[in-house]
N, C-alpha and C positions, 0 to 999 in steps of 0.2 A: 504494500500500500504506500502510495506517495504522500509525503507530508509537506506541508507548507510552512515556510518561515515568515512570520510577520515582524516588521521592525518599526520603531518609532524612537525619536530622540528629541531632547530639548537642551539647548545650551544656555547657561546662565552667566551673565557678565559679572565680574567682580564689581562691587560698589565703586562708582566713580569712573569706571572704564567703559569706553564705547564699543570695544571689541572683546569677544571671549577668547581666553587663552587656550581653550580646548577646541578641537575640530573633530568632526565625524565624517566618515566617507563610507558610503555603501555602494557595492558593486554586485550585480546579479547577472547570472547566465542561466540558461535552462536547467543546468545540473548543479549549480553552485551559488552560494550566497557568501559574500565577504563583507564584514563590518570592521571598520578600524576606528578606534577612539585614540586620539593623540592629545597629550597635555604638554603645552609649551612651558618652559621654566619661567616663573614669574607671572606677569599678567600684562594685559594691554596689547598694543600693536606688535611688539617683538614676539611675544608668546604666540599670538594669533598666526603670524606669518610662519613661524617655525613649526607649529603644530599642524597647520594646513599643508605645508610641504611634506612633513613626515607622513601624514595620513594619505596624501595623494600618492607618494612613492610606494608606500606599503600596499595600499589597495590595488594599484595598477600591477605591481609585481606579483602579489598573491593571486590576483585574478588571472594572470598569465601563467599560473602554476610555478612561480618562482619559489625557491627554497628559502627557509629561514636564514640560512647562511648567506645566500645571495642578497636578501633584503637587508640584513644587518650590515653587510659589506658596503652596500650602496649608501645606507644611512650614515655609517661611520665616515665614508669618504665625502659625503655631501654636506652634512650638518656640522657646525662648529661645536666645540666643547667649551663650557664656561671656564675661563682661565682662573677664576678665584675658587670656585667650589669643585672644580675638576669633575663636573657632571655633564651628561649629555643635555643638550638644550631642549629635547623633547622626548617624552616617554610614549609608549603606545600599548594598546591591547588590541589584538586581532582575533576575531572569531570567524572561522570559515566552516560552512556547513555544506557537505556534499550530498546531493540527492535527498535533502530534507531530513537526513538522519545521522550521518557520520560527521561529528564535530571535531575541529582542530582548533585549539586555543593557544595563542602565543602572547606572553606578557613580558614587557620590558619595563621594570620599575613602575608597574601599575597595580592597583588593588585587584584581588582575585575576582573572578566571575562569580556572580550570585546566581545559583541554580536552584529553582524551586520545582520540586517534583512531588506529586501527590500531596500538595499543601504543606510540604516540609522542606527545610533547607537541606539540600543534598551536597555532599562533598565532591569536588572534582580533583582527582589525584594528579597533582602537578609534579613534574620532574624538572630539576634545575640542571642547566648546562651552560658552559661558557661558549659564546660565539663572538669572534672578533673582539676579545677582551671585555665583552659585556655579558653579564649574567642574565639569562632569560629563563622563563618558566614555560613549560609546554605541557599540554594534555591532549589526548585523543580519547573521545568517549562517544557513546551512542545516545542519541536523543530519543526520548519517548514522547508519545502524543501528549499534548497539553503541558509540556515543560515550559517554564519561563526562565529566560536568561537575561541578566542585567549586568551591563558593563558600566562602571563609574570611574571618574578620575579621582585622584587623591584630594582635589579641591572639594569634592562632595563629602568625603569622609572627614575632612578637617573643618567642615562647616561648624560655626559656633565656637571655634577655638578661642580660649581665653575669656569667653563670655558665658552663655548659657551652658555650653559644654566645655569645661576647663581644658580637656584634651582633644576637643573636636567630637563630632558625632560618632565616628568610628565605624568600621566595616560591619561589626556585629549588629549594631543598632540599625544600620541601613538595611541589612539582610532581614532583620526581624520586621522592619516596616514593609519591605517588599512582600514578605510572607503574609502579613496581615492584609495588605491590599489584594493580593492574589486570592486569598480565602473569601473575599467578597465577590469574586467572580468578574473582576474588571478585565477589559480587553487591553491590548497592548498600548493603545493611545491613551486610555484612561489611566493606566498604570503610570505612564510617563508623566501625564499631567499631575497626578497625585504626588509623585516624587519631586516635582519641580516647584511645589507651593511652599 
């Protein structure tokens, strides 16, 4: 039986910024779905440009069946590194789904995927490896009907930092919120809207 992958996203600008430092790129073909979320270091114009470039490169290369090693090599050769923090200027999370069922997740300095299956938070077994001197995490897993998958940037997990949430909202709290919304029977668009309020 063929499964369908639905997608929806919302980008939230940092207070006082005209552009969002995160970028989302979706590519689809008859037998594959590629979603890339990239988070530029910092905020504003610079972060937006770097995350857009990262998302575009990764989406196009994975859509063309590029390997993780090829994508990382291109990004390392293309994007600058912060001279002060010695960090890459943009992180990313890539979710590729083949034939609506076989999922491949690639994370580079991004929060883990939130997978809700049968109204519960399901674990996605991640394996770490080094590619072009960068540590990535990867997982291959099979999707089930009615699974919900949510990719978030670390800006979302750090929301409320120093204020309402002293250490930020955190991945666990976000995952619990996703689970609660899913249990109400929301569709993809409504889930995105609920998480962006």
